N, C-alpha and C positions, 0 to 999 in steps of 0.2 A: 453097764456097757451100751451104747445107743447103736443099733444095727440099722440100717436100711437096706432093704430087697430091691434089685435092680434086675428088671425084667425086659428083656428085648421084645420086639415086633415076633420073632420067630418063638420064643417061650411063649408069648401070649396066643399065639395062633394054635400051639399045641394043646393050650389048657382050657382056651374059651374059644368055644364057637356058638353059631347061630342056631340052637337048640331051643328046647322047650324049657328047658331053666333059665335061660337068657331073657325068654318072652315072660317067664315068671318074675324073674327080678326085675324088670323094667314095668310091668304090670303092678307090683307091689310099690315101685317107687313113685307111679301115678298115683296110686291110692293114697299113698301116705301125704301128698300135697292137700288131697280133700279132708285127712283126718287126723293129722298130729302137726306140731308146731314145727314146721320144716323153716328151716331160714335159707331163703334163696335170693339173692341181690339181684338186681337187673345185670345182663350181659354187658361187659366192658368190651367194645369195640374199637379196633384200631384201624384205618383205611391208608393203604399205600398205594392211590390212584396212579402213579406213573409206572408201576409195575404191574397193573391190576390184581394187587395183594389186599386182602383182609385179614385180620387177626381176631378171633373171638376169645373170651375168656369167660369161663362158666365154672360156678361151684354152687354147692349146697350142702347144709346140713340136715341130715335126717334123722330124728332121735330114733333111737334103738339099732342105729347102724353103727360099728366100731370106730369106723374112720369117716372122713370126710374128703371129698377130690378136689383139687383145682385143674382143671384144664385150659390148656392154651392151644388153640386151633387155626393155624395158618391156613388161607387158600391164596394161591398165586395161579391165577388162571394164564398167566403168558408161558407157563413153565411147559407144557408138553411140547412146545418149539423148540425147548433147551435139551428135551429128554428127558424131564425131570417130572414126575407126578405133582398133579395141582394142589393134593390136600395134604397135611403132614400135621404134627402134634405129638404132644405127651400129655400124660396126666400124674400128679403127685398127689399121693395119698397121705393124709394126716392122721395121725391118732385123734379122736374126738374127745379122747380125756385128758391127754397131755400136749397134744399139739405138736408132738414130736413127727417128723419124716418116718413112716413107715415104708414106703415103696415109691419107687420110682417106674413109671410103665412107660417106656420108651416104644410106643405102639405105632408109630407114624399114621396115627389116625384108625388103626383097625378097629379098636375098643369103640371108638366113635360109629364106625361102620356098622359093628353089630349092634348096637344098643338103637342106634337109629332104625334099622331094618326091624328090630323088635319092637320098637314104638308102633311101626306099621302094623305089624301082626298084632299088637294090642287093640288098636283103633278098629282094626278089621273084625277082631273078635267082638268088639261089644257093640259096632255100629253096623255091620254088612249083616244082610239074611245070612242066617245058619246054613241055606243050602246054595249058596254062592259058590258058584263053579267055574266061570268064566272072567279073567282077568285082561286088564289093558294096562300097559306100563308106558309111562310117556319118558323117555330117556333110555341110554344105552351103555351106560356107565358102571362101575362095581355097585354103586347103590341101587340101581335099576334092577340090576340081578338079584341083588341082595333081596329086595323087596318082595320080589316073585315068589325066592325060597321061603320066605318069611310066611307070605300067606298061606304056603302049603301046610304049615304047622296047624293052622288054625280054621281052614277052610276046605273044603274037597274040592281043589281047584282041579280041572282035567283039561284046561286048555287056556292059552294066552295068547296076546298079540304085543308085541312091541312097535312103537313109533319112535322116532328119534329125527332130527333135523337133518341129520346125517344119514341117508338110506343104507350107506354099506355099513357103518357101525351097527344100525339095527339088524341087518342079517346077521353080521356075526356073533351078536349077542343072543339072537334067537336060536342060531344054531347051537350054541353052546348049551344055552338053557334046555333047548331040547331034548340033549344029550345027558344033561348032569340029573333032569328032574325027570327025564322019562315020561315025557308028555308032548303033545304038539304046541310047538311056540312058534308062530308066524310073525314076521316081518311085514307091516304094512306101511304104505307111502302117503297114506291120508290120515290123519288123526280122526277124523269122523267117524271113518271106516272101523277104528282101533275101538273108539267108544260105542258103536253101535250092537246093540247085544250083550255088551258088559255087563256082568255085577258087580266088580269091584275095578275102581280107575285110580290109578297111583301115578301120580306125578312127581319127579324126581331130577328135574332141569333147573339150571340157574338161569332160567328165562326173566327176562325185564318187561316184557308184555305176555297179555295172555296165551296161552296155548290150548286150553280146553275152554270151549265156549258154552255157555248155559242152556243155549237153543239147542245144544246136540243131546244134553241129557234125557234121560228115560225115567219112568217110575221105577222106583225099586232098587236104584244104584246106590252104590256108596261111593266116595271120593275121598282119596288122602292126599294132600298135598304137602310135599316135604320140602322143596325147595328155597321157599320164601323166609329165608333165615337173616334177612338184612332188608332194609327200608327199601331199596329200589329193585328188589326181586319182584316180581309177580307172574304166576302161572295159571291164576283161575280168573275168568271173566267175573267183576265183582256183581253181576247182575244174577250169579247163583245163589246170591243172598236171598233173593224173594222167592228161590224155589225150593231151597234146601234148609235141614235142620243142622245149624252150624254146631261145632265143639271145638273149642281150642284146647290145645295142650296146657297153656296158661294165658288166661285172658289178659292181664296186663302186658304181656309180651307180644301176643298177636295184634293187639291194637296199635304198636309201634312198629313191629317187624314184619308181621304176616299177612295173608291175604286180607284180613279183616282191616287192616292199616288201608288198604287201596280201595274197599267199600267205604269206608269212613271218608277217605279222600274224595272219592265220585260222588259224595252227599247220598250215597244209596242206604247207610245205616249210621243211625246216631252215635256221635263220639262216646257217650257213655251209657251205649246199649248193653245189657247184660244177657252174656250166654253161658251156657253148662261149660265147664272144664272136664276132660276125659278121664280124671281123677275122680271127680265127684258121680260121672255115670257108673265107673267099676265098684263104687262104694254104693252105690243105690241112692245116693243123695239128689240126684237129676237123671230125668230120664233120658235114654238113648233112642235107638230106634222104637217105636210103638205101631209101627203099620208097614206091612210088607211092600207097600205102594210108596213108600215114603223114599226121599232123595235125602241122604244124609252126608256130611261132609265135615271130615277132622283136619283142620290145620294145626300142623307139626312145625314149630319152629325151632325143637332141641329145647331141652332144659338141663339145668344143672344137678336135677335131683337124678338124672339118668346117667350122668357122668357118676355120681357118686356111688349109685347102685352096681354100675358094672366094675367101678375100680375094687370096691368091695368084693365082688365074687371072684374077680382076678387073683386077689391076694388071697383069699380062701383058698382058691384051686391050687395056686402056688406052692403055697405051705402044705398041702396036702400030696401034692406032686413032688415036693424037692426040688421047683424050679428055680431058676434065676440064680442071682450071684448074690450074696449078703455081703456088705460091705460096714466097717465100722467108722461110725461119724463123729465119734466123741475125739475133741482134741487131745493129744498125749502131752505130757510134760515136756518142756522145751519146744512146741510147734510155735510157729509165730503168729500172732492171733492177726 
């Protein structure tokens, strides 16, 4: 009998949280990119400009994992005016042995949020100073909040600042985070003020023009850029490449989608310039931070290995917790083909 497990967002929120195990899961996925024969095709992208819509499809096969995921992730940025969320999505987990569907993860983007935040924690663990204690977050949405939470899992964060283009949203996010994390989180109106004295800076916006300028940065800081997951998005001043040690999540991808793409377009970096990937740093195949006063810069555009890793974790947790609903997918005699 062929059975598929269906898990709703509510099911998944109960069994998968942003915690040490989620960070470890994503860290291992990045390391696999550097150490194993991972199959990860380029992102399939569909644009629906009249509704400010975009859809990304990501996948990867990771040797050693029982299943591989295919994820469809729509972002429709007019939705908030309609009372709807901007981001959505689902994952399908297939058996890597038989190709049969094992699970349908109706997460509405929740697992993507978790694995994206976990990737920020991984980047901070391997590239920021170990004593980093002050964070600056650009953005005030769900991912901005998760990124700060993720940083507390890997660094002794004691203070944070939030900057967003909407000061009211920044104030609300700061208040919520102060309460949930038990630390002072302050909304600031000037992005340069947010950066001053910060140890880790994380940008989480859909900005199309730089919101973080290279001239603001100080020795010893680490920057993680999360927002540039498509060609037109650009959060970071390309001049930063002359000041920072750059690390990509996937170099072939950041040349096309990430902050590196904009530095290449600006003529500040050669199109074939080689940089380390985060998985190589994790595996010890490339250096990460080598000096306390070094500025490090992680460009995270989101990879299919992260989706496959978190989907496998979700299924394992679901089976252990007897969560979700199993459906028989095999056609019965007399069924119309």
